[in-house]
C-alpha positions in Angstrom: 156.7 -21.6 -49.7 158.7 -23.1 -52.5 162.1 -21.5 -52.6 164.3 -21.4 -55.7 167.2 -23.3 -54.4 169.7 -25.9 -55.6 168.2 -28.5 -53.6 166.3 -31.7 -54.8 164.4 -34.4 -53.0 166.9 -36.9 -51.7 164.1 -39.7 -52.3 162.6 -39.1 -55.8 165.0 -36.1 -57.2 162.1 -33.7 -57.5 162.7 -29.8 -57.2 159.2 -29.3 -55.9 160.0 -28.5 -52.3 158.4 -26.8 -49.4 160.9 -25.5 -47.1 160.5 -24.8 -43.1 161.7 -25.9 -39.6 160.5 -28.7 -37.5 158.3 -27.8 -34.4 160.4 -28.8 -31.5 164.0 -29.2 -30.5 164.8 -32.2 -32.9 165.8 -29.5 -35.3 169.4 -29.1 -33.9 172.1 -31.3 -35.3 174.9 -31.8 -32.7 178.1 -33.6 -34.1 179.5 -36.4 -32.0 183.1 -36.2 -30.6 183.2 -32.5 -31.2 182.5 -30.1 -27.9 179.8 -27.7 -29.4 177.2 -25.8 -27.0 174.4 -25.1 -29.2 174.8 -27.4 -32.3 173.6 -26.5 -35.9 169.8 -25.5 -36.4 168.6 -27.5 -39.4 166.1 -26.5 -42.1 163.4 -29.1 -43.2 161.6 -29.7 -46.4 158.8 -31.6 -47.6 158.6 -33.0 -51.3 155.4 -31.9 -52.8 155.7 -34.8 -55.2 156.4 -38.0 -52.8 156.0 -36.7 -49.5 159.6 -37.2 -48.2 160.5 -35.1 -45.4 164.5 -34.3 -45.0 166.6 -32.0 -43.0 169.8 -29.8 -44.0 172.0 -27.2 -42.4 172.7 -23.9 -44.3 175.9 -23.3 -46.2 177.3 -21.0 -43.7 176.8 -23.4 -40.8 178.1 -26.2 -43.0 181.4 -24.2 -43.4 181.5 -23.7 -39.7 181.1 -27.4 -39.0 183.9 -28.2 -41.6 186.1 -25.7 -39.7 185.4 -27.3 -36.3 186.2 -30.8 -37.7 189.3 -29.5 -39.4 190.7 -27.9 -36.1 189.7 -31.2 -34.4 191.8 -33.1 -37.2 194.8 -30.9 -36.7 194.9 -31.4 -32.9 194.9 -35.1 -33.4 197.9 -35.0 -35.6 
């Protein structure tokens, strides 16, 4: 399914993307040097023009990650 979004292919710039999830446990991003139990589930996409496959995390999860990194940086100061 092509979803109307602000994302574009990181390889060719096309906006013709199909979104979904990978089929195994590799779709979880676990940041280094931050204690986190579950990580952040990633979304995947395939570009219909060049075939590139990519991954990203949702805006909500990105905000949580930024918050966790900010907390860690504050503790290090």
